[in-house]
Jmol script that loads the backbone (N, CA, C; Angstrom):
load data "model"
ATOM      1  N   UNK A   1       0.819  -1.015  -0.079  1.00  0.00           N
ATOM      2  CA  UNK A   1       0.194  -0.164   0.084  1.00  0.00           C
ATOM      3  C   UNK A   1       0.880   0.930   0.343  1.00  0.00           C
ATOM      4  N   UNK A   2       0.562   2.229  -0.624  1.00  0.00           N
ATOM      5  CA  UNK A   2       1.053   3.329  -1.188  1.00  0.00           C
ATOM      6  C   UNK A   2       0.465   4.432  -0.255  1.00  0.00           C
ATOM      7  N   UNK A   3       2.082   5.100   1.049  1.00  0.00           N
ATOM      8  CA  UNK A   3       1.254   6.061   1.782  1.00  0.00           C
ATOM      9  C   UNK A   3       1.571   7.164   1.266  1.00  0.00           C
ATOM     10  N   UNK A   4       0.632   8.788   1.781  1.00  0.00           N
ATOM     11  CA  UNK A   4       1.490   9.637   1.241  1.00  0.00           C
ATOM     12  C   UNK A   4       3.195  10.536   2.189  1.00  0.00           C
ATOM     13  N   UNK A   5       2.761  11.415   1.722  1.00  0.00           N
ATOM     14  CA  UNK A   5       4.230  11.758   2.085  1.00  0.00           C
ATOM     15  C   UNK A   5       4.434  12.853   3.242  1.00  0.00           C
ATOM     16  N   UNK A   6       5.062  13.010   4.638  1.00  0.00           N
ATOM     17  CA  UNK A   6       5.005  14.221   5.425  1.00  0.00           C
ATOM     18  C   UNK A   6       6.292  14.557   5.302  1.00  0.00           C
ATOM     19  N   UNK A   7       6.189  16.156   4.996  1.00  0.00           N
ATOM     20  CA  UNK A   7       7.165  17.257   5.307  1.00  0.00           C
ATOM     21  C   UNK A   7       6.886  17.861   6.648  1.00  0.00           C
ATOM     22  N   UNK A   8       8.021  18.025   7.501  1.00  0.00           N
ATOM     23  CA  UNK A   8       7.551  18.624   8.880  1.00  0.00           C
ATOM     24  C   UNK A   8       8.316  19.358   9.126  1.00  0.00           C
ATOM     25  N   UNK A   9       7.621  20.749   9.476  1.00  0.00           N
ATOM     26  CA  UNK A   9       8.813  21.574  10.090  1.00  0.00           C
ATOM     27  C   UNK A   9       8.087  22.401  11.078  1.00  0.00           C
ATOM     28  N   UNK A  10       9.556  22.154  11.881  1.00  0.00           N
ATOM     29  CA  UNK A  10       9.997  22.359  13.429  1.00  0.00           C
ATOM     30  C   UNK A  10      10.627  23.492  13.513  1.00  0.00           C
ATOM     31  N   UNK A  11       9.940  24.274  14.119  1.00  0.00           N
ATOM     32  CA  UNK A  11      10.486  25.266  14.960  1.00  0.00           C
ATOM     33  C   UNK A  11       9.636  26.310  15.933  1.00  0.00           C
ATOM     34  N   UNK A  12      10.356  27.311  16.416  1.00  0.00           N
ATOM     35  CA  UNK A  12      10.112  28.002  17.049  1.00  0.00           C
ATOM     36  C   UNK A  12       8.849  28.694  16.789  1.00  0.00           C
ATOM     37  N   UNK A  13       7.547  29.589  17.697  1.00  0.00           N
ATOM     38  CA  UNK A  13       6.800  30.354  17.140  1.00  0.00           C
ATOM     39  C   UNK A  13       6.853  31.787  16.406  1.00  0.00           C
ATOM     40  N   UNK A  14       6.231  31.741  15.342  1.00  0.00           N
ATOM     41  CA  UNK A  14       6.228  32.898  14.569  1.00  0.00           C
ATOM     42  C   UNK A  14       7.725  33.171  13.933  1.00  0.00           C
ATOM     43  N   UNK A  15       8.171  31.901  13.530  1.00  0.00           N
ATOM     44  CA  UNK A  15       9.320  31.835  12.627  1.00  0.00           C
ATOM     45  C   UNK A  15       9.343  31.852  11.173  1.00  0.00           C
ATOM     46  N   UNK A  16       8.117  31.540  10.827  1.00  0.00           N
ATOM     47  CA  UNK A  16       7.332  31.609   9.303  1.00  0.00           C
ATOM     48  C   UNK A  16       7.178  30.519   9.080  1.00  0.00           C
ATOM     49  N   UNK A  17       6.906  29.084  10.104  1.00  0.00           N
ATOM     50  CA  UNK A  17       6.654  27.500   9.630  1.00  0.00           C
ATOM     51  C   UNK A  17       5.673  27.517   8.512  1.00  0.00           C
ATOM     52  N   UNK A  18       4.273  28.669   8.833  1.00  0.00           N
ATOM     53  CA  UNK A  18       3.373  28.035   7.590  1.00  0.00           C
ATOM     54  C   UNK A  18       3.408  28.820   7.031  1.00  0.00           C
ATOM     55  N   UNK A  19       4.255  30.012   6.774  1.00  0.00           N
ATOM     56  CA  UNK A  19       4.744  31.090   5.269  1.00  0.00           C
ATOM     57  C   UNK A  19       5.206  29.737   4.558  1.00  0.00           C
ATOM     58  N   UNK A  20       6.328  28.781   4.853  1.00  0.00           N
ATOM     59  CA  UNK A  20       6.955  27.898   3.946  1.00  0.00           C
ATOM     60  C   UNK A  20       5.940  27.017   3.808  1.00  0.00           C
ATOM     61  N   UNK A  21       5.186  26.676   4.871  1.00  0.00           N
ATOM     62  CA  UNK A  21       3.989  25.456   4.326  1.00  0.00           C
ATOM     63  C   UNK A  21       3.618  25.859   3.182  1.00  0.00           C
ATOM     64  N   UNK A  22       2.716  27.034   3.218  1.00  0.00           N
ATOM     65  CA  UNK A  22       1.899  27.454   1.802  1.00  0.00           C
ATOM     66  C   UNK A  22       2.786  27.574   0.870  1.00  0.00           C
ATOM     67  N   UNK A  23       4.272  28.090   0.640  1.00  0.00           N
ATOM     68  CA  UNK A  23       4.747  27.936  -0.219  1.00  0.00           C
ATOM     69  C   UNK A  23       5.305  26.814  -1.077  1.00  0.00           C
ATOM     70  N   UNK A  24       5.219  25.791  -0.011  1.00  0.00           N
ATOM     71  CA  UNK A  24       5.526  24.350  -0.538  1.00  0.00           C
ATOM     72  C   UNK A  24       4.800  24.227  -1.383  1.00  0.00           C
ATOM     73  N   UNK A  25       3.403  24.238  -1.036  1.00  0.00           N
ATOM     74  CA  UNK A  25       2.028  23.944  -1.634  1.00  0.00           C
ATOM     75  C   UNK A  25       2.193  24.473  -2.855  1.00  0.00           C
ATOM     76  N   UNK A  26       2.841  26.080  -2.864  1.00  0.00           N
ATOM     77  CA  UNK A  26       2.432  26.165  -4.083  1.00  0.00           C
ATOM     78  C   UNK A  26       3.574  25.818  -5.348  1.00  0.00           C
ATOM     79  N   UNK A  27       4.423  25.357  -4.610  1.00  0.00           N
ATOM     80  CA  UNK A  27       5.364  24.934  -5.576  1.00  0.00           C
ATOM     81  C   UNK A  27       6.209  23.897  -5.663  1.00  0.00           C
ATOM     82  N   UNK A  28       5.062  22.846  -5.073  1.00  0.00           N
ATOM     83  CA  UNK A  28       5.381  21.272  -5.312  1.00  0.00           C
ATOM     84  C   UNK A  28       4.723  20.687  -6.300  1.00  0.00           C
ATOM     85  N   UNK A  29       5.016  19.859  -7.229  1.00  0.00           N
ATOM     86  CA  UNK A  29       3.861  19.412  -8.304  1.00  0.00           C
ATOM     87  C   UNK A  29       2.683  18.538  -7.699  1.00  0.00           C
ATOM     88  N   UNK A  30       3.015  17.547  -6.616  1.00  0.00           N
ATOM     89  CA  UNK A  30       2.191  17.139  -6.044  1.00  0.00           C
ATOM     90  C   UNK A  30       1.657  17.902  -5.090  1.00  0.00           C
ATOM     91  N   UNK A  31       0.003  17.949  -4.671  1.00  0.00           N
ATOM     92  CA  UNK A  31      -0.781  18.144  -3.603  1.00  0.00           C
ATOM     93  C   UNK A  31      -0.301  18.064  -2.090  1.00  0.00           C
ATOM     94  N   UNK A  32      -0.121  18.901  -1.179  1.00  0.00           N
ATOM     95  CA  UNK A  32       0.181  18.755  -0.030  1.00  0.00           C
ATOM     96  C   UNK A  32      -0.785  19.274   0.850  1.00  0.00           C
ATOM     97  N   UNK A  33      -1.278  18.523   2.160  1.00  0.00           N
ATOM     98  CA  UNK A  33      -2.260  19.419   2.557  1.00  0.00           C
ATOM     99  C   UNK A  33      -1.505  20.335   3.630  1.00  0.00           C
ATOM    100  N   UNK A  34      -1.823  21.277   4.271  1.00  0.00           N
ATOM    101  CA  UNK A  34      -0.708  21.916   5.512  1.00  0.00           C
ATOM    102  C   UNK A  34      -1.629  21.700   6.348  1.00  0.00           C
ATOM    103  N   UNK A  35      -0.937  21.599   7.818  1.00  0.00           N
ATOM    104  CA  UNK A  35      -2.143  21.019   8.945  1.00  0.00           C
ATOM    105  C   UNK A  35      -0.680  21.152  10.207  1.00  0.00           C
ATOM    106  N   UNK A  36      -0.978  21.092  11.474  1.00  0.00           N
ATOM    107  CA  UNK A  36      -0.030  21.613  12.298  1.00  0.00           C
ATOM    108  C   UNK A  36      -0.917  21.523  13.841  1.00  0.00           C
ATOM    109  N   UNK A  37       0.038  21.075  14.614  1.00  0.00           N
ATOM    110  CA  UNK A  37      -0.606  20.946  16.123  1.00  0.00           C
ATOM    111  C   UNK A  37      -1.670  22.153  16.465  1.00  0.00           C
ATOM    112  N   UNK A  38      -1.301  23.461  15.954  1.00  0.00           N
ATOM    113  CA  UNK A  38      -1.596  24.502  16.391  1.00  0.00           C
ATOM    114  C   UNK A  38      -3.765  24.587  15.548  1.00  0.00           C
ATOM    115  N   UNK A  39      -3.223  23.723  14.356  1.00  0.00           N
ATOM    116  CA  UNK A  39      -4.794  23.380  13.958  1.00  0.00           C
ATOM    117  C   UNK A  39      -5.928  22.938  14.227  1.00  0.00           C
ATOM    118  N   UNK A  40      -4.842  21.720  14.843  1.00  0.00           N
ATOM    119  CA  UNK A  40      -5.903  20.574  16.160  1.00  0.00           C
ATOM    120  C   UNK A  40      -6.154  21.373  17.365  1.00  0.00           C
ATOM    121  N   UNK A  41      -4.812  22.546  18.107  1.00  0.00           N
ATOM    122  CA  UNK A  41      -5.552  23.141  19.288  1.00  0.00           C
ATOM    123  C   UNK A  41      -6.437  23.812  19.175  1.00  0.00           C
ATOM    124  N   UNK A  42      -6.942  24.264  18.281  1.00  0.00           N
ATOM    125  CA  UNK A  42      -8.129  25.203  18.012  1.00  0.00           C
ATOM    126  C   UNK A  42      -9.305  24.591  18.336  1.00  0.00           C
ATOM    127  N   UNK A  43      -9.404  23.008  18.774  1.00  0.00           N
ATOM    128  CA  UNK A  43     -10.477  22.691  19.083  1.00  0.00           C
ATOM    129  C   UNK A  43     -10.895  22.139  20.200  1.00  0.00           C
ATOM    130  N   UNK A  44      -9.667  22.267  21.138  1.00  0.00           N
ATOM    131  CA  UNK A  44      -9.621  21.995  22.204  1.00  0.00           C
ATOM    132  C   UNK A  44     -10.152  23.104  23.272  1.00  0.00           C
ATOM    133  N   UNK A  45     -10.823  22.190  24.077  1.00  0.00           N
ATOM    134  CA  UNK A  45     -12.002  22.955  25.304  1.00  0.00           C
ATOM    135  C   UNK A  45     -11.043  24.266  26.194  1.00  0.00           C
ATOM    136  N   UNK A  46     -11.426  25.518  26.449  1.00  0.00           N
ATOM    137  CA  UNK A  46     -10.192  26.266  26.880  1.00  0.00           C
ATOM    138  C   UNK A  46      -9.953  25.955  28.281  1.00  0.00           C
ATOM    139  N   UNK A  47     -10.902  25.752  28.799  1.00  0.00           N
ATOM    140  CA  UNK A  47     -10.506  24.892  29.937  1.00  0.00           C
ATOM    141  C   UNK A  47     -10.026  24.013  30.214  1.00  0.00           C
ATOM    142  N   UNK A  48      -8.721  23.555  29.178  1.00  0.00           N
ATOM    143  CA  UNK A  48      -8.028  22.615  28.893  1.00  0.00           C
ATOM    144  C   UNK A  48      -6.365  23.244  29.522  1.00  0.00           C
ATOM    145  N   UNK A  49      -6.719  24.503  28.734  1.00  0.00           N
ATOM    146  CA  UNK A  49      -5.639  25.120  28.956  1.00  0.00           C
ATOM    147  C   UNK A  49      -5.306  26.547  30.203  1.00  0.00           C
ATOM    148  N   UNK A  50      -4.922  26.394  31.330  1.00  0.00           N
ATOM    149  CA  UNK A  50      -4.502  27.419  31.889  1.00  0.00           C
ATOM    150  C   UNK A  50      -3.587  26.931  32.932  1.00  0.00           C
ATOM    151  N   UNK A  51      -3.748  27.821  34.571  1.00  0.00           N
ATOM    152  CA  UNK A  51      -2.631  27.827  35.835  1.00  0.00           C
ATOM    153  C   UNK A  51      -3.054  26.621  36.067  1.00  0.00           C
ATOM    154  N   UNK A  52      -2.165  26.041  36.819  1.00  0.00           N
ATOM    155  CA  UNK A  52      -2.427  25.069  37.674  1.00  0.00           C
ATOM    156  C   UNK A  52      -3.182  25.459  38.758  1.00  0.00           C
ATOM    157  N   UNK A  53      -4.209  24.088  38.923  1.00  0.00           N
ATOM    158  CA  UNK A  53      -5.333  24.325  39.997  1.00  0.00           C
ATOM    159  C   UNK A  53      -5.363  23.215  40.737  1.00  0.00           C
ATOM    160  N   UNK A  54      -4.993  22.909  41.949  1.00  0.00           N
ATOM    161  CA  UNK A  54      -6.117  21.246  42.203  1.00  0.00           C
ATOM    162  C   UNK A  54      -7.206  21.242  42.045  1.00  0.00           C
ATOM    163  N   UNK A  55      -7.042  19.767  41.615  1.00  0.00           N
ATOM    164  CA  UNK A  55      -8.107  19.317  41.055  1.00  0.00           C
ATOM    165  C   UNK A  55      -8.756  19.494  39.772  1.00  0.00           C
ATOM    166  N   UNK A  56      -8.106  20.717  39.041  1.00  0.00           N
ATOM    167  CA  UNK A  56      -8.708  20.966  37.521  1.00  0.00           C
ATOM    168  C   UNK A  56      -8.134  19.815  36.668  1.00  0.00           C
ATOM    169  N   UNK A  57      -8.823  19.157  35.672  1.00  0.00           N
ATOM    170  CA  UNK A  57      -8.236  18.633  34.730  1.00  0.00           C
ATOM    171  C   UNK A  57      -7.727  19.573  33.507  1.00  0.00           C
ATOM    172  N   UNK A  58      -6.733  19.680  33.049  1.00  0.00           N
ATOM    173  CA  UNK A  58      -5.755  20.518  32.479  1.00  0.00           C
ATOM    174  C   UNK A  58      -4.670  19.710  31.307  1.00  0.00           C
ATOM    175  N   UNK A  59      -4.894  19.864  29.860  1.00  0.00           N
ATOM    176  CA  UNK A  59      -4.286  19.370  29.575  1.00  0.00           C
ATOM    177  C   UNK A  59      -2.576  20.432  29.176  1.00  0.00           C
ATOM    178  N   UNK A  60      -2.859  21.158  29.104  1.00  0.00           N
ATOM    179  CA  UNK A  60      -1.496  22.147  29.583  1.00  0.00           C
ATOM    180  C   UNK A  60      -1.793  23.155  30.889  1.00  0.00           C
ATOM    181  N   UNK A  61      -0.639  23.201  31.352  1.00  0.00           N
ATOM    182  CA  UNK A  61      -0.862  24.064  32.365  1.00  0.00           C
ATOM    183  C   UNK A  61       0.321  25.418  32.291  1.00  0.00           C
ATOM    184  N   UNK A  62      -0.123  26.381  32.122  1.00  0.00           N
ATOM    185  CA  UNK A  62       0.231  27.512  32.180  1.00  0.00           C
ATOM    186  C   UNK A  62       0.703  28.740  33.450  1.00  0.00           C
ATOM    187  N   UNK A  63       1.726  29.138  33.408  1.00  0.00           N
ATOM    188  CA  UNK A  63       1.902  30.326  34.099  1.00  0.00           C
ATOM    189  C   UNK A  63       1.718  31.478  33.470  1.00  0.00           C
ATOM    190  N   UNK A  64       0.897  32.142  34.059  1.00  0.00           N
ATOM    191  CA  UNK A  64       0.856  33.685  33.582  1.00  0.00           C
ATOM    192  C   UNK A  64       1.151  35.061  34.515  1.00  0.00           C
ATOM    193  N   UNK A  65       1.844  36.121  33.934  1.00  0.00           N
ATOM    194  CA  UNK A  65       2.100  36.934  34.756  1.00  0.00           C
ATOM    195  C   UNK A  65       1.102  38.007  34.086  1.00  0.00           C
ATOM    196  N   UNK A  66       0.601  38.963  34.950  1.00  0.00           N
ATOM    197  CA  UNK A  66      -0.216  40.318  34.173  1.00  0.00           C
ATOM    198  C   UNK A  66      -0.694  39.406  32.771  1.00  0.00           C
ATOM    199  N   UNK A  67      -1.254  38.461  32.634  1.00  0.00           N
ATOM    200  CA  UNK A  67      -2.235  37.615  31.218  1.00  0.00           C
ATOM    201  C   UNK A  67      -0.918  37.446  30.349  1.00  0.00           C
ATOM    202  N   UNK A  68       0.024  37.426  30.849  1.00  0.00           N
ATOM    203  CA  UNK A  68       0.969  37.157  29.490  1.00  0.00           C
ATOM    204  C   UNK A  68       1.407  35.522  29.923  1.00  0.00           C
ATOM    205  N   UNK A  69       2.020  34.577  29.085  1.00  0.00           N
ATOM    206  CA  UNK A  69       2.696  33.580  29.395  1.00  0.00           C
ATOM    207  C   UNK A  69       4.014  33.503  30.136  1.00  0.00           C
ATOM    208  N   UNK A  70       4.482  33.429  30.809  1.00  0.00           N
ATOM    209  CA  UNK A  70       5.922  33.861  32.282  1.00  0.00           C
ATOM    210  C   UNK A  70       6.936  32.194  31.435  1.00  0.00           C
ATOM    211  N   UNK A  71       6.548  31.224  30.461  1.00  0.00           N
ATOM    212  CA  UNK A  71       7.274  30.252  30.570  1.00  0.00           C
ATOM    213  C   UNK A  71       6.874  29.403  29.531  1.00  0.00           C
ATOM    214  N   UNK A  72       7.554  28.209  28.434  1.00  0.00           N
ATOM    215  CA  UNK A  72       6.394  27.292  27.842  1.00  0.00           C
ATOM    216  C   UNK A  72       5.694  26.554  28.850  1.00  0.00           C
ATOM    217  N   UNK A  73       4.541  26.116  28.340  1.00  0.00           N
ATOM    218  CA  UNK A  73       3.574  25.163  29.170  1.00  0.00           C
ATOM    219  C   UNK A  73       4.009  23.919  29.288  1.00  0.00           C
ATOM    220  N   UNK A  74       3.513  23.746  30.695  1.00  0.00           N
ATOM    221  CA  UNK A  74       3.860  22.188  31.131  1.00  0.00           C
ATOM    222  C   UNK A  74       2.787  21.290  30.508  1.00  0.00           C
ATOM    223  N   UNK A  75       3.217  20.545  29.595  1.00  0.00           N
ATOM    224  CA  UNK A  75       1.774  19.058  28.973  1.00  0.00           C
ATOM    225  C   UNK A  75       1.767  18.510  30.220  1.00  0.00           C
ATOM    226  N   UNK A  76       0.776  17.768  30.336  1.00  0.00           N
ATOM    227  CA  UNK A  76      -0.066  17.032  31.127  1.00  0.00           C
ATOM    228  C   UNK A  76      -0.126  15.676  30.329  1.00  0.00           C
ATOM    229  N   UNK A  77      -0.676  14.368  30.913  1.00  0.00           N
ATOM    230  CA  UNK A  77      -0.699  13.201  30.086  1.00  0.00           C
ATOM    231  C   UNK A  77      -1.546  13.566  29.411  1.00  0.00           C
ATOM    232  N   UNK A  78      -2.750  14.158  29.910  1.00  0.00           N
ATOM    233  CA  UNK A  78      -4.321  14.406  28.527  1.00  0.00           C
ATOM    234  C   UNK A  78      -3.632  15.490  27.577  1.00  0.00           C
ATOM    235  N   UNK A  79      -2.885  16.135  28.236  1.00  0.00           N
ATOM    236  CA  UNK A  79      -2.036  16.835  26.800  1.00  0.00           C
ATOM    237  C   UNK A  79      -1.408  15.712  25.597  1.00  0.00           C
ATOM    238  N   UNK A  80      -0.989  15.010  26.619  1.00  0.00           N
ATOM    239  CA  UNK A  80       0.040  14.179  25.433  1.00  0.00           C
ATOM    240  C   UNK A  80      -1.075  12.876  24.366  1.00  0.00           C
ATOM    241  N   UNK A  81      -2.136  12.636  25.449  1.00  0.00           N
ATOM    242  CA  UNK A  81      -3.473  12.251  24.899  1.00  0.00           C
ATOM    243  C   UNK A  81      -3.670  12.676  23.752  1.00  0.00           C
ATOM    244  N   UNK A  82      -3.990  14.093  23.845  1.00  0.00           N
ATOM    245  CA  UNK A  82      -4.469  14.903  22.453  1.00  0.00           C
ATOM    246  C   UNK A  82      -3.546  15.201  21.178  1.00  0.00           C
ATOM    247  N   UNK A  83      -2.108  15.241  21.604  1.00  0.00           N
ATOM    248  CA  UNK A  83      -1.125  15.421  20.569  1.00  0.00           C
ATOM    249  C   UNK A  83      -0.612  13.999  20.012  1.00  0.00           C
ATOM    250  N   UNK A  84      -0.926  13.213  20.771  1.00  0.00           N
ATOM    251  CA  UNK A  84      -0.924  11.709  20.173  1.00  0.00           C
ATOM    252  C   UNK A  84      -1.777  11.395  19.315  1.00  0.00           C
ATOM    253  N   UNK A  85      -3.436  11.825  19.278  1.00  0.00           N
ATOM    254  CA  UNK A  85      -4.217  11.784  18.360  1.00  0.00           C
ATOM    255  C   UNK A  85      -4.098  12.437  17.208  1.00  0.00           C
ATOM    256  N   UNK A  86      -3.772  13.547  17.625  1.00  0.00           N
ATOM    257  CA  UNK A  86      -3.242  14.918  16.558  1.00  0.00           C
ATOM    258  C   UNK A  86      -2.450  13.837  15.900  1.00  0.00           C
ATOM    259  N   UNK A  87      -1.200  13.394  16.025  1.00  0.00           N
ATOM    260  CA  UNK A  87      -0.346  12.899  15.014  1.00  0.00           C
ATOM    261  C   UNK A  87      -1.024  11.589  14.041  1.00  0.00           C
ATOM    262  N   UNK A  88      -1.574  11.052  14.956  1.00  0.00           N
ATOM    263  CA  UNK A  88      -2.561   9.888  14.849  1.00  0.00           C
ATOM    264  C   UNK A  88      -3.382  10.157  13.396  1.00  0.00           C
ATOM    265  N   UNK A  89      -4.077  10.963  13.816  1.00  0.00           N
ATOM    266  CA  UNK A  89      -4.779  11.876  12.458  1.00  0.00           C
ATOM    267  C   UNK A  89      -4.104  12.385  11.448  1.00  0.00           C
ATOM    268  N   UNK A  90      -2.841  12.904  11.433  1.00  0.00           N
ATOM    269  CA  UNK A  90      -2.010  13.141  10.414  1.00  0.00           C
ATOM    270  C   UNK A  90      -1.424  11.882   9.656  1.00  0.00           C
ATOM    271  N   UNK A  91      -1.097  11.035  11.038  1.00  0.00           N
ATOM    272  CA  UNK A  91      -0.809   9.622  10.130  1.00  0.00           C
ATOM    273  C   UNK A  91      -1.977   8.933   9.282  1.00  0.00           C
ATOM    274  N   UNK A  92      -3.509   8.904   9.602  1.00  0.00           N
ATOM    275  CA  UNK A  92      -4.334   8.614   8.863  1.00  0.00           C
ATOM    276  C   UNK A  92      -4.612   9.359   7.864  1.00  0.00           C
ATOM    277  N   UNK A  93      -3.967  10.927   7.571  1.00  0.00           N
ATOM    278  CA  UNK A  93      -4.230  11.026   6.137  1.00  0.00           C
ATOM    279  C   UNK A  93      -3.106  10.665   5.399  1.00  0.00           C
ATOM    280  N   UNK A  94      -1.959  10.524   5.806  1.00  0.00           N
ATOM    281  CA  UNK A  94      -0.990   9.750   5.082  1.00  0.00           C
ATOM    282  C   UNK A  94      -1.372   8.253   4.452  1.00  0.00           C
ATOM    283  N   UNK A  95      -2.100   7.740   5.556  1.00  0.00           N
ATOM    284  CA  UNK A  95      -2.642   6.383   4.896  1.00  0.00           C
ATOM    285  C   UNK A  95      -3.727   6.610   4.073  1.00  0.00           C
ATOM    286  N   UNK A  96      -4.431   7.301   4.083  1.00  0.00           N
ATOM    287  CA  UNK A  96      -5.297   7.388   2.938  1.00  0.00           C
ATOM    288  C   UNK A  96      -4.254   8.191   1.376  1.00  0.00           C
ATOM    289  N   UNK A  97      -3.633   8.148   1.491  1.00  0.00           N
ATOM    290  CA  UNK A  97      -2.477   8.525   0.469  1.00  0.00           C
ATOM    291  C   UNK A  97      -2.178   9.562   0.197  1.00  0.00           C
ATOM    292  N   UNK A  98      -2.273  10.848   1.042  1.00  0.00           N
ATOM    293  CA  UNK A  98      -2.372  12.861   0.970  1.00  0.00           C
ATOM    294  C   UNK A  98      -1.377  12.703   1.630  1.00  0.00           C
ATOM    295  N   UNK A  99      -0.496  14.003   0.659  1.00  0.00           N
ATOM    296  CA  UNK A  99       0.363  14.083   0.918  1.00  0.00           C
ATOM    297  C   UNK A  99       0.888  15.490   2.064  1.00  0.00           C
ATOM    298  N   UNK A 100       1.127  15.683   3.131  1.00  0.00           N
ATOM    299  CA  UNK A 100       1.214  16.497   4.136  1.00  0.00           C
ATOM    300  C   UNK A 100       2.240  17.038   4.706  1.00  0.00           C
ATOM    301  N   UNK A 101       1.922  18.669   4.808  1.00  0.00           N
ATOM    302  CA  UNK A 101       2.940  19.538   5.583  1.00  0.00           C
ATOM    303  C   UNK A 101       2.707  19.436   6.695  1.00  0.00           C
ATOM    304  N   UNK A 102       2.899  19.599   7.731  1.00  0.00           N
ATOM    305  CA  UNK A 102       3.033  19.478   8.698  1.00  0.00           C
ATOM    306  C   UNK A 102       3.959  20.686   9.625  1.00  0.00           C
ATOM    307  N   UNK A 103       3.520  21.703  10.101  1.00  0.00           N
ATOM    308  CA  UNK A 103       4.218  22.318  11.232  1.00  0.00           C
ATOM    309  C   UNK A 103       3.534  22.512  12.572  1.00  0.00           C
ATOM    310  N   UNK A 104       5.248  22.367  13.508  1.00  0.00           N
ATOM    311  CA  UNK A 104       4.526  21.801  14.770  1.00  0.00           C
ATOM    312  C   UNK A 104       5.767  22.922  15.471  1.00  0.00           C
ATOM    313  N   UNK A 105       5.727  23.160  16.996  1.00  0.00           N
ATOM    314  CA  UNK A 105       6.750  23.678  17.446  1.00  0.00           C
ATOM    315  C   UNK A 105       6.989  22.242  18.474  1.00  0.00           C
ATOM    316  N   UNK A 106       8.088  21.830  18.172  1.00  0.00           N
ATOM    317  CA  UNK A 106       8.479  20.462  19.212  1.00  0.00           C
ATOM    318  C   UNK A 106       9.527  20.881  19.955  1.00  0.00           C
ATOM    319  N   UNK A 107       9.342  21.080  21.799  1.00  0.00           N
ATOM    320  CA  UNK A 107      10.627  22.030  22.443  1.00  0.00           C
ATOM    321  C   UNK A 107      11.301  20.763  22.565  1.00  0.00           C
ATOM    322  N   UNK A 108      10.495  19.847  23.662  1.00  0.00           N
ATOM    323  CA  UNK A 108      11.251  18.728  24.174  1.00  0.00           C
ATOM    324  C   UNK A 108      12.136  17.532  23.389  1.00  0.00           C
ATOM    325  N   UNK A 109      13.552  17.508  23.957  1.00  0.00           N
ATOM    326  CA  UNK A 109      14.087  16.521  22.953  1.00  0.00           C
ATOM    327  C   UNK A 109      13.016  15.070  22.916  1.00  0.00           C
ATOM    328  N   UNK A 110      12.705  14.662  24.268  1.00  0.00           N
ATOM    329  CA  UNK A 110      11.987  13.096  24.745  1.00  0.00           C
ATOM    330  C   UNK A 110      10.313  13.649  23.307  1.00  0.00           C
ATOM    331  N   UNK A 111       9.741  14.546  23.201  1.00  0.00           N
ATOM    332  CA  UNK A 111       8.915  14.428  22.094  1.00  0.00           C
ATOM    333  C   UNK A 111       9.155  14.188  20.939  1.00  0.00           C
ATOM    334  N   UNK A 112      10.381  14.212  20.307  1.00  0.00           N
ATOM    335  CA  UNK A 112      10.902  14.478  18.745  1.00  0.00           C
ATOM    336  C   UNK A 112      10.359  13.607  17.898  1.00  0.00           C
ATOM    337  N   UNK A 113      10.525  12.231  19.172  1.00  0.00           N
ATOM    338  CA  UNK A 113      10.049  11.012  18.226  1.00  0.00           C
ATOM    339  C   UNK A 113       8.232  11.091  17.850  1.00  0.00           C
ATOM    340  N   UNK A 114       7.279  11.415  18.690  1.00  0.00           N
ATOM    341  CA  UNK A 114       6.034  11.111  18.492  1.00  0.00           C
ATOM    342  C   UNK A 114       5.595  11.325  17.356  1.00  0.00           C
ATOM    343  N   UNK A 115       5.547  12.244  15.886  1.00  0.00           N
ATOM    344  CA  UNK A 115       5.151  12.483  14.962  1.00  0.00           C
ATOM    345  C   UNK A 115       5.903  11.289  14.219  1.00  0.00           C
ATOM    346  N   UNK A 116       6.907  10.585  14.360  1.00  0.00           N
ATOM    347  CA  UNK A 116       7.452   9.232  13.181  1.00  0.00           C
ATOM    348  C   UNK A 116       6.461   8.117  14.233  1.00  0.00           C
ATOM    349  N   UNK A 117       6.746   8.150  15.495  1.00  0.00           N
ATOM    350  CA  UNK A 117       6.154   6.754  16.083  1.00  0.00           C
ATOM    351  C   UNK A 117       4.828   6.770  16.170  1.00  0.00           C
ATOM    352  N   UNK A 118       3.902   8.150  15.583  1.00  0.00           N
ATOM    353  CA  UNK A 118       2.252   7.809  15.578  1.00  0.00           C
ATOM    354  C   UNK A 118       2.143   7.269  13.928  1.00  0.00           C
ATOM    355  N   UNK A 119       2.851   8.008  12.935  1.00  0.00           N
ATOM    356  CA  UNK A 119       3.043   7.269  11.435  1.00  0.00           C
ATOM    357  C   UNK A 119       3.685   6.096  11.555  1.00  0.00           C
ATOM    358  N   UNK A 120       4.369   5.540  12.328  1.00  0.00           N
ATOM    359  CA  UNK A 120       4.824   3.928  12.247  1.00  0.00           C
ATOM    360  C   UNK A 120       3.937   3.064  12.915  1.00  0.00           C
ATOM    361  N   UNK A 121       3.321   3.082  14.167  1.00  0.00           N
ATOM    362  CA  UNK A 121       2.031   2.612  15.125  1.00  0.00           C
ATOM    363  C   UNK A 121       3.013   2.842  16.834  1.00  0.00           C
ATOM    364  N   UNK A 122       4.067   3.386  16.963  1.00  0.00           N
ATOM    365  CA  UNK A 122       4.524   3.660  17.880  1.00  0.00           C
ATOM    366  C   UNK A 122       4.150   4.338  18.974  1.00  0.00           C
ATOM    367  N   UNK A 123       4.789   4.757  19.901  1.00  0.00           N
ATOM    368  CA  UNK A 123       3.586   5.352  21.142  1.00  0.00           C
ATOM    369  C   UNK A 123       4.012   7.029  21.053  1.00  0.00           C
ATOM    370  N   UNK A 124       2.980   7.553  20.727  1.00  0.00           N
ATOM    371  CA  UNK A 124       2.840   9.240  20.280  1.00  0.00           C
ATOM    372  C   UNK A 124       3.522   9.906  21.420  1.00  0.00           C
ATOM    373  N   UNK A 125       3.911   9.253  22.588  1.00  0.00           N
ATOM    374  CA  UNK A 125       4.125  10.312  24.184  1.00  0.00           C
ATOM    375  C   UNK A 125       5.500   9.938  24.937  1.00  0.00           C
ATOM    376  N   UNK A 126       6.459   9.306  23.652  1.00  0.00           N
ATOM    377  CA  UNK A 126       7.692   9.130  23.947  1.00  0.00           C
ATOM    378  C   UNK A 126       8.617  10.733  23.581  1.00  0.00           C
TER     379      UNK A 126
END
end "model"
wireframe off; spacefill off
backbone 0.3
color backbone group
């Protein structure tokens, strides 16, 4: 069975990953869908992202100072579950023979294998 190809653009926020992805879509001969973690996170209920509060379920715990992030979020087990589902959805695009350009921010070295693991059937949370 033939699968689609994945181009993974990894970089910090606002460095132009989406612009590069759109440029690749325009220039590559084969069609490529553009997606990324941000596209999926827009579907996450707002209550799952916020400061740590005992007894409150969060996917991403963030520390705020004057309503601004004071550092990168802490990803909880639920957050990794959601991220794993995101990568599994991207892998499903490929299994359906779609080419995909993915833009993402993979900050932790332990998480860098997650997209590949999901596409090959491995654990998305390693």
